[in-house]
N, C-alpha and C positions, 0 to 999 in steps of 0.2 A: 482456449476463447474464442479461438477460431473455429472451433466446429462449431459452437453456437449460433455466433453474432456474424453476419459479413462485418470484412476488414475496411478501416475506417468509423466507425461504429459513432452515434457523440458518447463524450469521454460520464455524462450521467447514466445511459444506459449499458455503458461496461461496469459501472462503479453497479447501480445495481443490481443486474444481475448475475456480481461479486457478491455477492452480498446475500442475494436469496441462494444461492448454492453454499455458502460457509465458502468460500474460498480464498486465496489473498488477492490482489489485486495488484499486481505488479508498475508501476509505475515510472515511465522515463521520459516522459511525455512532460513537459517546463508550463505549462498549464492549467496541468490538475492541478496542483496547491489553489490558484485564486480562482477551480470549479468544485474546489472541496469547500475552501469557504466561503463561494455563492450558495452551496444546496444543502448547506448543515452538516458536515463532516467534523466530530464533535458534537453534535447537537441534534437533534429529531433525524432526520429525514437518512443518512446515513454513521448512525450512533455505532451503528453492528458493525461496519463495514469496516474486514480489513486486509491490512498498505503498508505494502513495502516502497516506497518512495525513495525514485531519487531523483536528485539534485545536482549534475551534473551529466558530462558526458555520456554517450551508450558506450565509448569505449570504456573509461574511466569506472561506466559503475560495473563492469566485468570484474574490473581490478580490487575494488574496491568491493562488491559480497564474496570475493575470495578470501578479502584477510575479514572479512567482518563475518562468517559463515557463523562462527559460535556461538554470538551475542544472537542474530539473527532469528539460530534455534532455540538457544536458550527463551529468548522473547517469545516464541512460538509454545515453550513449555507450557511458558509463564500464563497466558491467555486463555491457552485450553483448559486448561488448571481450574484456570473464572469461575464462576458462576457471572454471565455479562460484560466480561472482560474480551477486550477487543485488542489485534496486532497492529500495529502503529509506529514503523525504524522509517525514518531520513535519514536518508545517508546524502552525507555532500562528497564533492571534491575533501573536504579538511576536514572534517566530523561527524560525527554520529549518533543520531537523537532518536530516544528512546521515547514513545508517549502513553501512560498508562492513567 
């Protein structure tokens, strides 16, 4: 996204651009969950936002994505195969959660 918008852009703008481009927003920052709740992820505003959300440190996120890559790819295939289905996977230090 850095080629589309300035580094440090507000999270809501990043989410809006990701949604418009049908891209997966990869969020490692800890405030994305709060922003998501405040701005309607799962409700109307960002209903179709594809989100891979890490609830762990960046170094741990690298390790966790390697462990979960097959699940992530599978969830993406499911999201792409259904009408109006979004991709939303949340990865923490000790858990992986999918939202369908």
